[in-house]
MOPAC internal coordinates of N, CA, C and O (Angstrom, degrees):
PM7 1SCF
backbone

  N    0.0000 0     0.00 0     0.00 0    0    0    0
  C    1.4377 1     0.00 0     0.00 0    1    0    0
  C    1.5006 1   110.01 1     0.00 0    2    1    0
  O    1.2310 1   118.59 1   -66.92 1    3    2    1
  N    1.3197 1   120.29 1   113.08 1    3    2    1
  C    1.4384 1   124.21 1  -175.76 1    5    3    2
  C    1.5519 1   112.23 1   -64.57 1    6    5    3
  O    1.2310 1   119.27 1   152.06 1    7    6    5
  N    1.3432 1   119.00 1   -27.94 1    7    6    5
  C    1.4416 1   119.17 1   177.90 1    9    7    6
  C    1.5202 1   114.55 1   -81.35 1   10    9    7
  O    1.2310 1   122.37 1   160.87 1   11   10    9
  N    1.3273 1   113.06 1   -19.13 1   11   10    9
  C    1.4856 1   121.16 1   179.84 1   13   11   10
  C    1.5092 1   105.68 1  -135.79 1   14   13   11
  O    1.2310 1   121.41 1   -98.72 1   15   14   13
  N    1.3276 1   114.91 1    81.28 1   15   14   13
  C    1.4930 1   121.51 1  -175.44 1   17   15   14
  C    1.5383 1   115.27 1   -76.62 1   18   17   15
  O    1.2310 1   119.87 1   169.22 1   19   18   17
  N    1.3663 1   117.85 1   -10.78 1   19   18   17
  C    1.4468 1   120.16 1  -177.94 1   21   19   18
  C    1.5189 1   109.59 1  -105.30 1   22   21   19
  O    1.2310 1   120.92 1   -48.69 1   23   22   21
  N    1.3303 1   115.85 1   131.31 1   23   22   21
  C    1.4700 1   117.98 1  -178.03 1   25   23   22
  C    1.5492 1   113.07 1   -66.24 1   26   25   23
  O    1.2310 1   119.95 1   133.09 1   27   26   25
  N    1.3816 1   117.69 1   -46.91 1   27   26   25
  C    1.4444 1   122.16 1  -177.01 1   29   27   26
  C    1.5060 1   111.80 1  -148.62 1   30   29   27
  O    1.2310 1   122.36 1   -30.10 1   31   30   29
  N    1.3096 1   113.08 1   149.90 1   31   30   29
  C    1.4876 1   118.34 1   179.96 1   33   31   30
  C    1.5381 1   111.49 1  -138.65 1   34   33   31
  O    1.2310 1   121.67 1   -18.55 1   35   34   33
  N    1.3006 1   114.42 1   161.45 1   35   34   33
  C    1.4683 1   117.61 1   174.50 1   37   35   34
  C    1.5614 1   105.72 1  -140.61 1   38   37   35
  O    1.2310 1   121.63 1   -52.20 1   39   38   37
  N    1.3300 1   114.48 1   127.80 1   39   38   37
  C    1.4875 1   120.49 1   179.09 1   41   39   38
  C    1.4923 1   104.55 1  -124.35 1   42   41   39
  O    1.2310 1   121.78 1   -70.30 1   43   42   41
  N    1.3247 1   114.20 1   109.70 1   43   42   41
  C    1.5067 1   117.83 1  -177.02 1   45   43   42
  C    1.4604 1   111.10 1   167.15 1   46   45   43
  O    1.2310 1   120.12 1     1.09 1   47   46   45
  N    1.3329 1   117.38 1  -178.91 1   47   46   45
  C    1.3988 1   121.38 1  -179.19 1   49   47   46
  C    1.5177 1   111.98 1  -100.94 1   50   49   47
  O    1.2310 1   119.07 1   -20.13 1   51   50   49
  N    1.2777 1   119.37 1   159.87 1   51   50   49
  C    1.4300 1   123.74 1  -177.38 1   53   51   50
  C    1.5491 1   115.72 1  -102.76 1   54   53   51
  O    1.2310 1   121.81 1   176.02 1   55   54   53
  N    1.3546 1   114.14 1    -3.98 1   55   54   53
  C    1.4742 1   119.56 1  -170.31 1   57   55   54
  C    1.5256 1   115.20 1  -105.72 1   58   57   55
  O    1.2310 1   119.57 1  -163.86 1   59   58   57
  N    1.3222 1   118.42 1    16.14 1   59   58   57
  C    1.4671 1   121.59 1   179.83 1   61   59   58
  C    1.4880 1   107.06 1  -152.99 1   62   61   59
  O    1.2310 1   119.64 1    -4.83 1   63   62   61
  N    1.3846 1   118.30 1   175.17 1   63   62   61
  C    1.4420 1   122.85 1  -177.59 1   65   63   62
  C    1.5340 1   108.51 1    65.69 1   66   65   63
  O    1.2310 1   120.61 1    37.66 1   67   66   65
  N    1.2885 1   116.45 1  -142.34 1   67   66   65
  C    1.4435 1   120.51 1  -176.76 1   69   67   66
  C    1.5397 1   105.11 1   -84.90 1   70   69   67
  O    1.2310 1   119.77 1   -90.88 1   71   70   69
  N    1.3439 1   118.04 1    89.12 1   71   70   69
  C    1.4149 1   123.39 1  -170.80 1   73   71   70
  C    1.5489 1   110.17 1   -69.25 1   74   73   71
  O    1.2310 1   120.34 1   148.19 1   75   74   73
  N    1.3336 1   116.95 1   -31.81 1   75   74   73
  C    1.4794 1   120.84 1   178.92 1   77   75   74
  C    1.5410 1   108.80 1   -61.52 1   78   77   75
  O    1.2310 1   119.42 1   130.77 1   79   78   77
  N    1.3138 1   118.71 1   -49.23 1   79   78   77
  C    1.4763 1   121.29 1  -178.59 1   81   79   78
  C    1.5207 1   108.68 1   -67.99 1   82   81   79
  O    1.2310 1   120.71 1   136.20 1   83   82   81
  N    1.2878 1   116.24 1   -43.80 1   83   82   81
  C    1.5043 1   118.24 1  -178.87 1   85   83   82
  C    1.5697 1   110.08 1   -62.16 1   86   85   83
  O    1.2310 1   119.74 1   144.28 1   87   86   85
  N    1.2933 1   118.10 1   -35.72 1   87   86   85
  C    1.4297 1   122.07 1   179.87 1   89   87   86
  C    1.5726 1   108.74 1   -69.18 1   90   89   87
  O    1.2310 1   121.01 1   143.27 1   91   90   89
  N    1.3124 1   115.67 1   -36.73 1   91   90   89
  C    1.5144 1   119.33 1   178.50 1   93   91   90
  C    1.4929 1   108.64 1   -64.86 1   94   93   91
  O    1.2310 1   120.32 1   136.34 1   95   94   93
  N    1.3373 1   116.99 1   -43.66 1   95   94   93
  C    1.4645 1   120.37 1  -177.64 1   97   95   94
  C    1.5482 1   107.47 1   -61.62 1   98   97   95
  O    1.2310 1   119.74 1   135.60 1   99   98   97
  N    1.2801 1   118.10 1   -44.40 1   99   98   97
  C    1.4739 1   118.98 1  -177.86 1  101   99   98
  C    1.4915 1   111.26 1   -64.77 1  102  101   99
  O    1.2310 1   119.32 1   135.66 1  103  102  101
  N    1.3649 1   118.90 1   -44.34 1  103  102  101
  C    1.4949 1   121.31 1   179.35 1  105  103  102
  C    1.5377 1   109.31 1   -63.10 1  106  105  103
  O    1.2310 1   120.37 1   136.22 1  107  106  105
  N    1.3128 1   116.90 1   -43.78 1  107  106  105
  C    1.4837 1   117.95 1  -176.87 1  109  107  106
  C    1.5385 1   110.37 1   -65.27 1  110  109  107
  O    1.2310 1   120.13 1   136.23 1  111  110  109
  N    1.3283 1   117.36 1   -43.77 1  111  110  109
  C    1.4719 1   121.35 1   178.26 1  113  111  110
  C    1.5295 1   108.16 1   -58.70 1  114  113  111
  O    1.2310 1   120.26 1   133.00 1  115  114  113
  N    1.2795 1   117.11 1   -47.00 1  115  114  113
  C    1.4716 1   119.54 1   179.85 1  117  115  114
  C    1.4736 1   113.43 1   -63.15 1  118  117  115
  O    1.2310 1   119.60 1   143.93 1  119  118  117
  N    1.3060 1   118.36 1   -36.07 1  119  118  117
  C    1.5130 1   122.51 1   173.89 1  121  119  118
  C    1.4776 1   116.07 1   -63.11 1  122  121  119
  O    1.2310 1   120.78 1   143.89 1  123  122  121
  N    1.3764 1   116.11 1   -36.11 1  123  122  121
  C    1.4497 1   118.84 1   176.40 1  125  123  122
  C    1.5063 1   110.34 1   -64.79 1  126  125  123
  O    1.2310 1   120.08 1   145.78 1  127  126  125
  N    1.3537 1   117.44 1   -34.22 1  127  126  125
  C    1.4665 1   122.74 1   179.75 1  129  127  126
  C    1.5020 1   112.01 1    49.80 1  130  129  127
  O    1.2310 1   121.13 1  -141.97 1  131  130  129
  N    1.3427 1   115.44 1    38.03 1  131  130  129
  C    1.4950 1   121.01 1   179.81 1  133  131  130
  C    1.5356 1   108.37 1  -148.80 1  134  133  131
  O    1.2310 1   120.33 1   -75.05 1  135  134  133
  N    1.3167 1   116.98 1   104.95 1  135  134  133
  C    1.4650 1   120.38 1  -178.88 1  137  135  134
  C    1.5113 1   115.37 1   -59.71 1  138  137  135
  O    1.2310 1   119.73 1   166.91 1  139  138  137
  N    1.3076 1   118.13 1   -13.09 1  139  138  137
  C    1.4551 1   121.00 1   176.75 1  141  139  138
  C    1.5532 1   110.30 1   -82.34 1  142  141  139
  O    1.2310 1   118.97 1   163.36 1  143  142  141
  N    1.3005 1   119.56 1   -16.64 1  143  142  141
  C    1.4458 1   125.85 1   177.02 1  145  143  142
  C    1.5433 1   109.17 1   -94.91 1  146  145  143
  O    1.2310 1   119.82 1   131.33 1  147  146  145
  N    1.2874 1   117.95 1   -48.67 1  147  146  145
  C    1.5243 1   124.50 1  -176.09 1  149  147  146
  C    1.4733 1   110.47 1  -148.27 1  150  149  147
  O    1.2310 1   120.56 1   -52.91 1  151  150  149
  N    1.2833 1   116.54 1   127.09 1  151  150  149
  C    1.4529 1   120.19 1  -178.21 1  153  151  150
  C    1.5288 1   111.61 1  -134.71 1  154  153  151
  O    1.2310 1   120.97 1   -42.25 1  155  154  153
  N    1.3052 1   115.75 1   137.75 1  155  154  153
  C    1.5186 1   120.71 1   174.01 1  157  155  154
  C    1.5721 1   108.48 1  -142.16 1  158  157  155
  O    1.2310 1   120.11 1   -57.29 1  159  158  157
  N    1.3606 1   117.39 1   122.71 1  159  158  157
  C    1.4384 1   116.44 1   176.32 1  161  159  158
  C    1.5295 1   111.44 1   -79.08 1  162  161  159
  O    1.2310 1   121.31 1   -35.88 1  163  162  161
  N    1.3341 1   115.10 1   144.12 1  163  162  161
  C    1.5208 1   122.20 1   178.03 1  165  163  162
  C    1.4766 1   112.63 1  -124.44 1  166  165  163
  O    1.2310 1   120.52 1   -25.57 1  167  166  165
  N    1.2153 1   116.61 1   154.43 1  167  166  165
  C    1.5012 1   123.01 1   171.40 1  169  167  166
  C    1.5306 1   106.02 1   -87.47 1  170  169  167
  O    1.2310 1   120.57 1    -4.04 1  171  170  169
  N    1.2713 1   116.51 1   175.96 1  171  170  169
  C    1.4806 1   123.17 1  -175.36 1  173  171  170
  C    1.4847 1   114.04 1   -54.24 1  174  173  171
  O    1.2310 1   118.03 1   147.66 1  175  174  173
  N    1.3136 1   121.36 1   -32.34 1  175  174  173
  C    1.4417 1   122.14 1  -179.14 1  177  175  174
  C    1.5511 1   113.20 1   -85.34 1  178  177  175
  O    1.2310 1   120.96 1   178.94 1  179  178  177
  N    1.3122 1   115.76 1    -1.06 1  179  178  177
  C    1.4855 1   116.83 1  -174.48 1  181  179  178
  C    1.4857 1   114.91 1    93.21 1  182  181  179
  O    1.2310 1   121.03 1   177.36 1  183  182  181
  N    1.3636 1   115.64 1    -2.64 1  183  182  181
  C    1.4353 1   120.81 1   177.92 1  185  183  182
  C    1.5257 1   105.86 1  -117.02 1  186  185  183
  O    1.2310 1   122.09 1   -31.87 1  187  186  185
  N    1.3578 1   113.61 1   148.13 1  187  186  185
  C    1.5217 1   116.34 1   174.20 1  189  187  186
  C    1.5146 1   106.05 1   -79.95 1  190  189  187
  O    1.2310 1   121.37 1   -25.82 1  191  190  189
  N    1.3184 1   114.98 1   154.18 1  191  190  189
  C    1.4505 1   120.09 1  -178.83 1  193  191  190
  C    1.5582 1   105.41 1   -77.35 1  194  193  191
  O    1.2310 1   121.13 1   -35.95 1  195  194  193
  N    1.3303 1   115.44 1   144.05 1  195  194  193
  C    1.4872 1   122.12 1   175.18 1  197  195  194
  C    1.5571 1   106.74 1   -94.52 1  198  197  195
  O    1.2310 1   120.48 1   -75.57 1  199  198  197
  N    1.2809 1   116.68 1   104.43 1  199  198  197
  C    1.4340 1   122.74 1   178.06 1  201  199  198
  C    1.4584 1   113.22 1  -137.30 1  202  201  199
  O    1.2310 1   118.53 1   -19.49 1  203  202  201
  N    1.3180 1   120.40 1   160.51 1  203  202  201
  C    1.4695 1   122.81 1   179.72 1  205  203  202
  C    1.5448 1   109.86 1   -79.37 1  206  205  203
  O    1.2310 1   120.89 1   165.30 1  207  206  205
  N    1.2877 1   115.91 1   -14.70 1  207  206  205
  C    1.5346 1   121.87 1  -176.28 1  209  207  206
  C    1.5225 1   110.95 1  -104.61 1  210  209  207
  O    1.2310 1   120.09 1   -48.64 1  211  210  209
  N    1.2607 1   117.42 1   131.36 1  211  210  209
  C    1.4937 1   117.23 1   176.15 1  213  211  210
  C    1.4898 1   112.29 1   -82.30 1  214  213  211
  O    1.2310 1   119.20 1   -45.83 1  215  214  213
  N    1.2982 1   119.13 1   134.17 1  215  214  213
  C    1.4842 1   120.83 1  -177.22 1  217  215  214
  C    1.5050 1   112.18 1   -79.64 1  218  217  215
  O    1.2310 1   119.42 1   -15.40 1  219  218  217
  N    1.3231 1   118.72 1   164.60 1  219  218  217
  C    1.4129 1   121.31 1  -178.65 1  221  219  218
  C    1.5427 1   110.60 1   -66.06 1  222  221  219
  O    1.2310 1   120.64 1   149.39 1  223  222  221
  N    1.3126 1   116.39 1   -30.61 1  223  222  221
  C    1.5332 1   119.05 1   175.66 1  225  223  222
  C    1.4818 1   112.26 1   -65.49 1  226  225  223
  O    1.2310 1   120.69 1   139.78 1  227  226  225
  N    1.3523 1   116.29 1   -40.22 1  227  226  225
  C    1.4835 1   122.69 1   176.81 1  229  227  226
  C    1.4799 1   110.08 1   -65.44 1  230  229  227
  O    1.2310 1   119.39 1   137.47 1  231  230  229
  N    1.3409 1   118.77 1   -42.53 1  231  230  229
  C    1.4548 1   120.34 1   179.53 1  233  231  230
  C    1.5127 1   108.61 1   -61.55 1  234  233  231
  O    1.2310 1   120.32 1   133.98 1  235  234  233
  N    1.3321 1   116.99 1   -46.02 1  235  234  233
  C    1.5067 1   118.63 1  -178.92 1  237  235  234
  C    1.4959 1   111.57 1   -59.05 1  238  237  235
  O    1.2310 1   120.77 1   137.39 1  239  238  237
  N    1.3349 1   116.14 1   -42.61 1  239  238  237
  C    1.5144 1   120.55 1  -177.53 1  241  239  238
  C    1.5442 1   106.35 1   -61.34 1  242  241  239
  O    1.2310 1   120.22 1   132.56 1  243  242  241
  N    1.3456 1   117.19 1   -47.44 1  243  242  241
  C    1.4761 1   118.34 1  -178.23 1  245  243  242
  C    1.5575 1   111.29 1   -67.27 1  246  245  243
  O    1.2310 1   119.79 1   142.27 1  247  246  245
  N    1.2847 1   118.01 1   -37.73 1  247  246  245
  C    1.4605 1   120.58 1  -178.65 1  249  247  246
  C    1.5391 1   113.84 1   -66.21 1  250  249  247
  O    1.2310 1   121.42 1   152.01 1  251  250  249
  N    1.3548 1   114.89 1   -27.99 1  251  250  249
  C    1.4330 1   121.00 1  -176.04 1  253  251  250
  C    1.5151 1   113.47 1   -94.19 1  254  253  251
  O    1.2310 1   119.48 1   173.75 1  255  254  253
  N    1.3521 1   118.60 1    -6.25 1  255  254  253
  C    1.4730 1   121.54 1  -179.11 1  257  255  254
  C    1.4506 1   112.83 1   -95.96 1  258  257  255
  O    1.2310 1   121.56 1   -33.90 1  259  258  257
  N    1.3079 1   114.62 1   146.10 1  259  258  257
  C    1.4734 1   119.37 1   172.56 1  261  259  258
  C    1.5414 1   108.35 1   -81.97 1  262  261  259
  O    1.2310 1   118.64 1   139.56 1  263  262  261
  N    1.2810 1   120.20 1   -40.44 1  263  262  261
  C    1.4984 1   123.86 1   175.40 1  265  263  262
  C    1.4984 1   110.85 1  -119.85 1  266  265  263
  O    1.2310 1   119.23 1   -48.10 1  267  266  265
  N    1.2894 1   119.07 1   131.90 1  267  266  265
  C    1.4642 1   123.97 1   172.75 1  269  267  266
  C    1.5538 1   107.07 1  -105.38 1  270  269  267
  O    1.2310 1   120.49 1   -59.47 1  271  270  269
  N    1.3026 1   116.68 1   120.53 1  271  270  269
  C    1.4462 1   120.62 1  -178.67 1  273  271  270
  C    1.5256 1   109.88 1   -79.32 1  274  273  271
  O    1.2310 1   120.61 1   -49.23 1  275  274  273
  N    1.3474 1   116.44 1   130.77 1  275  274  273
  C    1.4981 1   120.87 1  -173.60 1  277  275  274
  C    1.5367 1   109.52 1  -133.58 1  278  277  275
  O    1.2310 1   120.63 1  -106.08 1  279  278  277
  N    1.3524 1   116.40 1    73.92 1  279  278  277
  C    1.4460 1   118.47 1   177.53 1  281  279  278
  C    1.5136 1   112.82 1   -64.95 1  282  281  279
  O    1.2310 1   121.88 1   -16.50 1  283  282  281
  N    1.3205 1   114.00 1   163.50 1  283  282  281
  C    1.4682 1   118.55 1   179.97 1  285  283  282
  C    1.5248 1   112.80 1   -53.77 1  286  285  283
  O    1.2310 1   120.26 1   -38.17 1  287  286  285
  N    1.2957 1   117.10 1   141.83 1  287  286  285
  C    1.4544 1   123.10 1   178.13 1  289  287  286
  C    1.5151 1   111.69 1  -112.69 1  290  289  287
  O    1.2310 1   121.22 1    24.38 1  291  290  289
  N    1.3799 1   115.27 1  -155.62 1  291  290  289
  C    1.4508 1   121.74 1   178.62 1  293  291  290
  C    1.5470 1   110.60 1   -73.01 1  294  293  291
  O    1.2310 1   120.09 1   154.17 1  295  294  293
  N    1.3556 1   117.44 1   -25.83 1  295  294  293
  C    1.4202 1   121.97 1   178.93 1  297  295  294
  C    1.5206 1   108.53 1  -132.73 1  298  297  295
  O    1.2310 1   121.17 1   -18.17 1  299  298  297
  N    1.3187 1   115.37 1   161.83 1  299  298  297
  C    1.4483 1   117.72 1  -178.68 1  301  299  298
  C    1.6247 1   112.16 1   -62.74 1  302  301  299
  O    1.2310 1   120.03 1   149.75 1  303  302  301
  N    1.2587 1   117.55 1   -30.25 1  303  302  301
  C    1.4723 1   119.59 1   179.98 1  305  303  302
  C    1.5632 1   109.93 1  -109.69 1  306  305  303
  O    1.2310 1   121.78 1   -74.03 1  307  306  305
  N    1.2953 1   114.21 1   105.97 1  307  306  305
  C    1.4450 1   120.65 1  -179.67 1  309  307  306
  C    1.5965 1   109.15 1   -90.69 1  310  309  307
  O    1.2310 1   119.42 1   -39.15 1  311  310  309
  N    1.2858 1   118.72 1   140.85 1  311  310  309
  C    1.4373 1   122.57 1   175.07 1  313  311  310
  C    1.4604 1   110.74 1   -57.51 1  314  313  311
  O    1.2310 1   119.00 1   142.14 1  315  314  313
  N    1.2911 1   119.51 1   -37.86 1  315  314  313
  C    1.4176 1   121.80 1  -179.73 1  317  315  314
  C    1.5424 1   113.83 1   -63.81 1  318  317  315
  O    1.2310 1   121.43 1   151.67 1  319  318  317
  N    1.2919 1   114.87 1   -28.33 1  319  318  317
  C    1.4922 1   118.40 1   175.17 1  321  319  318
  C    1.4843 1   112.61 1   -62.94 1  322  321  319
  O    1.2310 1   121.45 1   133.04 1  323  322  321
  N    1.3321 1   114.83 1   -46.96 1  323  322  321
  C    1.4875 1   119.13 1   176.48 1  325  323  322
  C    1.5341 1   110.98 1   -65.51 1  326  325  323
  O    1.2310 1   118.93 1   144.80 1  327  326  325
  N    1.3112 1   119.64 1   -35.20 1  327  326  325
  C    1.4241 1   121.23 1   175.18 1  329  327  326
  C    1.5928 1   112.10 1   -60.97 1  330  329  327
  O    1.2310 1   121.77 1   136.10 1  331  330  329
  N    1.3398 1   114.22 1   -43.90 1  331  330  329
  C    1.4440 1   122.28 1   178.43 1  333  331  330
  C    1.5298 1   111.52 1   -58.16 1  334  333  331
  O    1.2310 1   121.57 1   136.10 1  335  334  333
  N    1.3262 1   114.59 1   -43.90 1  335  334  333
  C    1.4380 1   119.86 1  -176.75 1  337  335  334
  C    1.5430 1   109.30 1   -68.78 1  338  337  335
  O    1.2310 1   121.77 1   142.01 1  339  338  337
  N    1.3331 1   114.22 1   -37.99 1  339  338  337
  C    1.5206 1   121.52 1  -178.00 1  341  339  338
  C    1.5808 1   106.57 1   -66.46 1  342  341  339
  O    1.2310 1   119.51 1   141.72 1  343  342  341
  N    1.3489 1   118.53 1   -38.28 1  343  342  341
  C    1.4669 1   120.73 1  -175.86 1  345  343  342
  C    1.5381 1   111.46 1   -92.92 1  346  345  343
  O    1.2310 1   120.55 1  -174.73 1  347  346  345
  N    1.3213 1   116.56 1     5.27 1  347  346  345
  C    1.4684 1   117.18 1   169.21 1  349  347  346
  C    1.5127 1   118.90 1    84.75 1  350  349  347
  O    1.2310 1   120.82 1  -165.71 1  351  350  349
  N    1.2722 1   116.04 1    14.29 1  351  350  349
  C    1.4873 1   115.95 1   178.49 1  353  351  350
  C    1.5040 1   112.45 1  -114.00 1  354  353  351
  O    1.2310 1   120.10 1   180.00 1  355  354  353

């Protein structure tokens, strides 16, 4: 799909919520070693920043992905889930 060139993406942190699943997502994305298959933006420390506002990089990642991976978080309703729905992935 030229409008959504990335198969799947993950925007979130790896150090809370279901850390086992989040760790698997990170390892699998790194193994693909291809941002067109799996993409996740990171901050300088290797963790995404936890903020109430979605960054332009995160918006772009969600807009370019066919599937946005949304593992369990601290609560049943994650802000990122509504962002993914809004951006159509």
